[in-house]
TORLUM-256097 format. One record per residue: residue in one letter; z, x, y of N, C-alpha, C in turn. Coordinates in steps of 0.1 Angstrom, whole numbers. Each point is the difference from the previous one (the first is absolute). Layout:
<recs>
 type  n_zz  n_xx  n_yy ca_zz ca_xx ca_yy  c_zz  c_xx  c_yy
    A     Z     X     Y     Z     X     Y     Z     X     Y
...
</recs>
This chain:
<recs>
 type  n_zz  n_xx  n_yy ca_zz ca_xx ca_yy  c_zz  c_xx  c_yy
    M   238  -176  -139    -1     6    13   -11    10     1
    T    -8    -1    10   -11     9     2     3    11     9
    A    -4    12    -4     3    12     9   -10     0    12
    V     5     4    11    -8     1    12    -5    15     1
    L   -13     2     0    -6    13     1    -1     4    15
    P     4    13     3    -3     5    14   -15     0     2
    S    -4    -5    11   -14     0     3    -3     2    15
    T   -12     3     3    -4     2    14   -14    -5     2
    T    -4    -3    12   -14    -4     2    -6    10    10
    G   -14    -1     0    -7     9     8   -15    -1    -1
    L    -7     9     5   -15     0    -1    -4    12    -8
    L   -10    -2    -8    -6    11    -8   -14     1     5
    G    -4    12     4   -14     2     5    -8     7   -11
    L   -12    -6    -3    -8     6   -11   -14     3     6
    W    -7     8    -7   -13     5     4    -9   -12     2
    N    -8     1    12    -8   -11     4   -15     5     2
    G    -3    11    -6   -14     5     1    -3     7    14
    T   -13     1     2    -5     7    12    -9    -9     8
    N    -2     3    12    -9    -9     8   -15     3    -2
    D    -3    10    -7   -14     3    -3    -4     1   -14
    G    10    -3    -9    -3     0   -15    -1    14    -6
    E     3    10     8     0    14    -5    14     5    -4
    H     1    12    -5    13     6    -3     8     0    13
    G    14    -2    -1     8     0    12     2    14     5
    Y     2     1    13     3    13     6     8    -2    13
    L     7    11     3     8     0    13    -2    14     6
    D    -5     0    12    -1    13     7    12     2     8
    Y     9     9    -5    13     2     7    -2     5    14
    A   -10     8     3    -2     5    13    -3   -10    11
    T    -8   -10    -4    -4   -11     9     6   -13    -2
    G     6    -2   -12     6   -13    -4   -10   -10    -4
    E   -13     4    -1   -10    -9    -5     1    -3   -15
    T    -2   -12    -4     0    -4   -14    -9   -11    -3
    N    -4    -2   -12    -8   -12    -4     9    -9    -9
    V    13     3    -1     8    -8    -9     5   -13     7
    N    -1   -11    -7     5   -13     6    15     0     0
    R     6    -8     8    15    -2    -1     3    -5   -14
    P    12     3    -5     4    -5   -13     1   -15    -1
    K    -3    -5   -12     3   -14    -3    16    -1    -1
    E     6   -10     7    14    -1     0     4   -12    -9
    Y    10     2    -9     5   -10    -8    15    -1     2
    E     5   -13     2    14    -2     0     6     1   -14
    I    10     8    -2     6     1   -13    15    -2     1
    E     6    -3   -12    14     0    -2     3     9   -12
    A     8    10     3     3    11   -10    14    -2    -5
    H     2     1   -14    13    -1    -6     5    13    -6
    D    12     3     1     6    12    -6     4    -4   -14
    I    -8     5   -10     3    -3   -14     7    12    -7
    R     5    10     7     6    11    -6    13    -4    -7
    S     6   -11     4    13    -3    -6    -1   -11   -10
    F   -12    -4    -5    -1   -10   -10     7     4   -13
    D     6    -9    -7     6     2   -13    -5   -11    -9
    P    -8     4   -10    -3    13    -4   -11     6     9
    Q    -1    14     0    -9     7     9   -14    -4    -3
    V    -8    -1    10   -14    -3    -1    -7    13    -6
    N   -10    -2    -9    -8    11    -5   -14    -6    -3
    F   -10     9    -1   -13    -5    -2    -5     3   -14
    D     9     3    -9    -3     2   -14    -3   -13    -6
    R   -10    -1   -10    -3   -12    -6     6     0   -14
</recs>
């Protein structure tokens, strides 16, 4: 029998650069920015905290 892991789906937004190739900025006073909207990726995330045996990253 296979265990069913709790999971959820959603969108993950990642850095997508600037519209002018320069360092990103946001002027809070005016709202002006050169930052592009984030790249959005559909994801499925799983809750692995209850794995037995526990997950670790030791080799």
